[in-house]
C-alpha positions as CSV (number, residue, x, y, z in Angstrom):
1,X,7.0,-15.5,6.3
2,X,3.3,-14.1,6.3
3,X,1.0,-11.7,8.6
4,X,-2.5,-12.2,9.2
5,X,-5.1,-10.0,8.7
6,X,-5.5,-7.1,11.8
7,X,-2.0,-8.4,12.7
8,X,0.3,-5.1,14.1
9,X,3.5,-5.0,11.6
10,X,6.5,-2.6,12.1
11,X,7.7,-0.6,8.9
12,X,11.5,-1.5,7.6
13,X,11.8,1.8,5.5
14,X,11.1,5.5,5.4
15,X,8.0,6.1,2.9
16,X,9.1,10.2,3.7
17,X,6.0,11.1,0.9
18,X,3.5,9.4,3.1
19,X,5.0,10.8,6.2
20,X,5.7,7.7,7.3
21,X,9.3,6.1,9.0
22,X,11.0,3.0,9.4
23,X,9.4,1.6,12.8
24,X,6.4,3.1,12.8
25,X,3.7,0.2,13.6
26,X,0.6,-0.4,11.7
27,X,-2.3,-3.1,10.9
28,X,-2.4,-5.4,8.3
29,X,-6.2,-4.1,6.3
30,X,-5.7,-6.6,3.7
31,X,-3.6,-9.3,1.6
32,X,-2.6,-9.0,-2.3
33,X,-2.1,-12.5,-3.4
34,X,-0.9,-12.2,-6.8
35,X,1.0,-14.8,-8.8
36,X,4.6,-15.0,-9.3
37,X,4.6,-11.7,-7.2
38,X,6.2,-11.6,-3.7
39,X,2.9,-11.2,-1.5
40,X,1.4,-7.3,-0.9
41,X,-0.3,-5.8,1.9
42,X,-2.4,-2.9,2.6
43,X,-1.2,-1.4,6.2
44,X,-3.0,1.4,7.9
45,X,-1.1,3.7,10.3
46,X,-2.6,5.5,13.1
47,X,-1.6,8.4,15.0
48,X,-1.9,8.0,19.3
49,X,-6.1,9.3,19.1
50,X,-6.9,6.7,16.6
51,X,-6.9,8.8,13.9
52,X,-5.6,6.5,10.6
53,X,-2.7,9.0,9.0
54,X,-2.0,7.1,6.0
55,X,-2.3,3.5,4.3
56,X,-0.1,1.9,2.0
57,X,0.2,-0.8,0.0
58,X,3.8,-2.5,0.1
59,X,5.6,-5.8,-0.3
60,X,5.8,-8.1,3.0
61,X,9.8,-7.5,3.3
62,X,8.7,-4.0,4.1
63,X,7.5,-4.8,7.4
64,X,8.2,-7.4,10.2
65,X,6.1,-9.0,12.9
66,X,6.8,-7.4,17.0
67,X,8.7,-8.5,19.1
68,X,9.0,-8.6,23.1
69,X,12.6,-6.3,22.8
70,X,10.4,-4.1,20.5
71,X,9.7,-0.5,22.7
72,X,7.0,2.1,21.7
73,X,7.8,5.4,21.2
74,X,6.6,8.5,20.3
75,X,7.4,11.2,17.1
76,X,5.8,14.7,17.2
77,X,4.5,15.4,13.8
78,X,3.5,18.7,14.1
79,X,2.1,21.4,17.0
80,X,-1.0,21.4,18.3
81,X,-2.7,25.0,18.3
């Protein structure tokens, strides 16, 4: 399955080094087609205020499209002053 540019995708595995976790929602910002390899995607992740929290490039097998069965959730990452 291909993901269109600017589509929302759901991360399928934890990327603890990036502060991203399975279930996080991101937006496809770049598509990387390399002959003989799985299509890769650069995906940007945001906080609830629209600030970028990470941009990662991973193979398409690490993401899926949202479905009507999905519900957004909130995870507190750090305390605010």
